[in-house]
N, C-alpha and C positions, 0 to 999 in steps of 0.2 A: 184641152191643153193641160199638161201636167203642172202641178204646183212646184215651185222652186222654194228651197229653204233659203232663209236669209244667210248670207255669208258669215255673219257674226255669230250665228247659233252653232255651237259645237256640241258634239255628243258629251254626255256626262262622263267625267273621268273617274275611274276607280282609283283607290289608294295604290300606292306604289308596291305594296306587298302582295297584291292580288295579281294573278296571271291573267291572260287574255280571256279566260273562261270565267273569271270572277271568283275563283277558288284560291285559297292560300297556296303559295308556292311550296313545292316539295323538293327536297334534295334528291338528286339522281342516285346518290350513293345509299341513302337510307330508305329502306322500303318499309311499308307498314309491317307491324309485328306479325310473325307467323301465328297461325291458330294454335292454341294449346293442344297438347296431346290429349285426345278425347277418350280413347278406349283402352281396354286392357291389352289389346294386340299391339298398339303403338308403344305402350309402356313396356311390354314384354320385349319387343324388338330392341328398344333403346337399352334396356337393362342387359340383355344378352350381348349386344354390340359393345357396350362399355366393358363388360367383364372379359370378353374375347380380346379386345384391344389391349387390356392390361396383360392378359396371359401371353399374347403374342410378343409383347414388348419385353416380357420377362423370360420366356422359354422359346429358344430357337426351334425346338422340335415341333412347335405348333404353328410355325410360319406358313407352311404349305397346306395346313389342314383347313378344310372348308367346314364352317359351322352353319348348319341349316336348321330351320324351324318347321316342324310339322305339327298338325293339330293333335292327332292321336296315332298311336301305333296301329298297324293294320290288324293284327291279331296277336293274342298272347296264349302261350301254352301253359302258363302257370297262373296262380291266383293273383300274383302281384302284377300291377300295371307298370310297365317300364316307363321311365321318365326320359330316357335317351337311348339311342342306338349308335354303336360304333361300327364303322366300315373302314377298317385299316387298309384294305386292298385299294380302295378308291380315295383314301385319305380324307374322310369326312366324319363328322359327328352330327347326328340329327337329334335335336332337343324337341320333346313333345310338350307343347304349351298347355294343353288342358290338364293332363295329369300333374304337371308341376304346379300349376296355379290352383287347381281345385282339390287336390288331396292334401290340404293343410290340416293340421290338428284343429279341433274345435277351439274357437276363441282366438285363433291366429289369422283370421281372414281379413286382414287390413293391409293397407299399402306397404307399410314397412316390412311386415312378415312375408308378404308376397314377394317383394323385391329380394329379401334375404333368401327365400326359397329358390328363386330364379338364379341368383348368383351362386348359391350352393350347388345347384344342379350343373351349372356350367363348369364350376371348379371340379366337381366330382367326376363328371364325364371326361374332362380334359386329363385329370389325374389317371383315370382308368386307361385312357388312350395311350399315355406315355409310360404307364406302368409305375406310377408313384402314388404316394398318399396325397390327399387333397391339401393338407397343411404344408406340404413341401413346395407348393406352387407359388408361395408368397415371395416378396422381394428379398427377404432375409436368407433364403436358402439357395 
């Protein structure tokens, strides 16, 4: 015969702030924080995206241009490694991550200089694409 619990015995109650699984309640709107940007590729993509967004907001000529990221150029005919490739026919600019990040002057391989090199490459490639000087692409011009 199965044992019966006494009617007066009730299960232990959890505090009001706990959910039915015993964990603290969470807002449905607020999610746990996103993982921080871990690698160079993530930071490179974010820096390029921010610079492109600024340029598109400033220069209508760049609205329809696709900015793409490639690791390395396929081959070079000269001694200089290109940092970007322009394809005006297909309205795209390809930025090469490895040459931009790794061909920095000695002593300038830190986060700030790397970010400046990336932004500089985006501005210079966009300026070459529209036939202007890079410093003409700022807000004041």
